[in-house]
C-alpha positions as a printed Julia matrix, in Angstrom:
134×3 Matrix{Float64}:
   4.71   19.87   -5.38
   5.16   16.12   -5.63
   7.16   14.14   -3.07
  10.66   13.1    -4.16
  10.57    9.36   -4.76
  13.36    7.98   -6.89
  13.16    4.84   -8.98
  14.65    3.51  -12.18
  11.47    1.55  -12.85
   9.35    2.69  -15.75
   5.7     3.09  -14.73
   3.38    0.7   -16.58
   1.1     1.99  -19.28
  -2.58    2.45  -18.43
  -3.35   -0.64  -20.53
  -0.83   -2.82  -18.67
  -1.99   -1.54  -15.27
  -5.66   -2.14  -16.2
  -4.87   -5.69  -17.37
  -3.04   -6.45  -14.11
  -5.94   -5.09  -12.07
  -8.44   -7.12  -14.08
  -6.43  -10.24  -13.21
  -5.84   -9.34   -9.57
  -9.41   -8.31   -8.77
 -10.53  -11.95   -9.07
  -7.45  -13.41   -7.39
  -8.33  -14.6    -3.86
  -4.78  -13.75   -2.69
  -5.73  -10.06   -2.75
  -8.41   -8.07   -0.97
  -9.15   -4.83   -2.79
 -10.74   -1.92   -0.98
 -12.18    1.23   -2.58
 -13.59    4.46   -1.24
 -16.23    6.37   -3.16
 -17.31    9.97   -2.82
 -20.19   11.45   -4.79
 -20.28    8.42   -7.1
 -16.57    8.42   -7.92
 -13.8     6.11   -6.67
 -11.35    8.42   -4.92
  -9.09    5.97   -3.09
  -8.06    2.35   -3.21
  -6.0    -0.1    -1.19
  -4.89   -3.71   -1.54
  -4.31   -6.14    1.3
  -2.65   -9.55    1.13
  -0.48  -11.95    3.1
   3.07  -10.66    3.31
   4.27  -13.98    1.84
   2.76  -12.9    -1.51
   5.2   -10.01   -1.84
   8.52  -10.52   -3.57
   9.74   -7.22   -2.1
   9.55   -8.42    1.48
  12.3   -11.03    1.62
  12.79  -13.41    4.53
  14.92  -11.23    6.83
  12.57   -8.26    6.48
   9.34  -10.21    6.86
   7.46  -10.17   10.18
   5.95  -13.6    10.87
   2.25  -14.05   10.19
   1.77  -10.52    8.83
  -0.82   -8.89    6.65
   0.54   -6.49    4.06
  -1.02   -3.24    2.95
   0.51   -3.72   -0.48
  -0.87   -0.6    -2.14
  -2.8     2.48   -1.14
  -3.55    5.71   -2.97
  -5.95    8.62   -2.81
  -6.58   10.98   -5.69
  -4.87   14.32   -5.02
  -8.1    16.32   -5.23
  -9.74   13.98   -2.69
  -7.09   14.19    0.0
  -8.39   15.43    3.31
 -11.81   13.77    2.98
 -10.84   10.86    5.23
 -10.99    8.19    2.51
  -7.43    6.97    3.12
  -8.03    6.69    6.87
 -11.3     4.81    6.26
  -9.58    2.36    3.9
  -6.75    1.83    6.37
  -9.19    1.18    9.2
 -11.01   -1.34    6.99
  -7.64   -2.97    6.25
  -7.07   -3.25   10.03
 -10.44   -5.01   10.45
  -9.72   -7.32    7.49
  -6.3    -8.2     8.94
  -7.74   -8.84   12.42
 -10.44  -11.08   10.92
  -7.72  -13.0     9.03
  -5.9   -13.55   12.33
  -2.68  -11.7    11.5
  -0.29  -10.88   14.35
   1.41   -8.02   12.52
   0.7    -5.51    9.77
   3.22   -4.11    7.34
   3.36   -1.54    4.59
   6.13    0.21    2.71
   6.73    3.88    2.06
   9.6     6.17    1.17
  10.6     8.47    4.03
  11.24   11.2     1.46
   7.51   11.18    0.75
   6.6    13.5     3.64
   2.83   13.05    3.22
   3.1     9.26    3.26
   5.53    9.35    6.18
   3.13   11.46    8.24
   0.07    9.46    7.2
   1.42    5.99    7.94
   2.92    7.06   11.26
  -0.43    8.66   12.22
  -2.09    5.3    11.44
   0.24    3.56   13.91
   2.88    2.15   11.54
   6.49    2.41   12.71
   9.7     1.87   10.74
  11.02   -1.67   11.08
  14.26   -1.16    9.19
  15.96    1.2     6.78
  16.7    -0.07    3.3
  19.65    1.54    1.6
  20.99    0.76   -1.83
  23.15    2.26   -4.49
  22.81    1.57   -8.18
  26.05    0.93  -10.0
  25.65    2.12  -13.54
């Protein structure tokens, strides 16, 4: 059963996502982390300065913060510790960059993500509510 996460955004095609990754992987604004198991990439994460994000507007933005902008583990690889290892590497990266705060974003309806990020020490900073008017 997948977690209920609601969005009106259309997911990008594989081609569009691959093109964006090809661009971003060489962009010094992003630090990309991967976890491998038995020769296969099973998890990935992206770290950057929170100022890079257009989602984190001024009032929601902790000062001098590193952002865990993306993190995912393949469903069949969950429970191997790859996500925890990537997050711990993100913490080291952020400390080495001199950040005072760390931020990430998840939907509280995604129970797995909610449990995972809280277990890694993240705490809600604010609740974001919105209603689409169609």
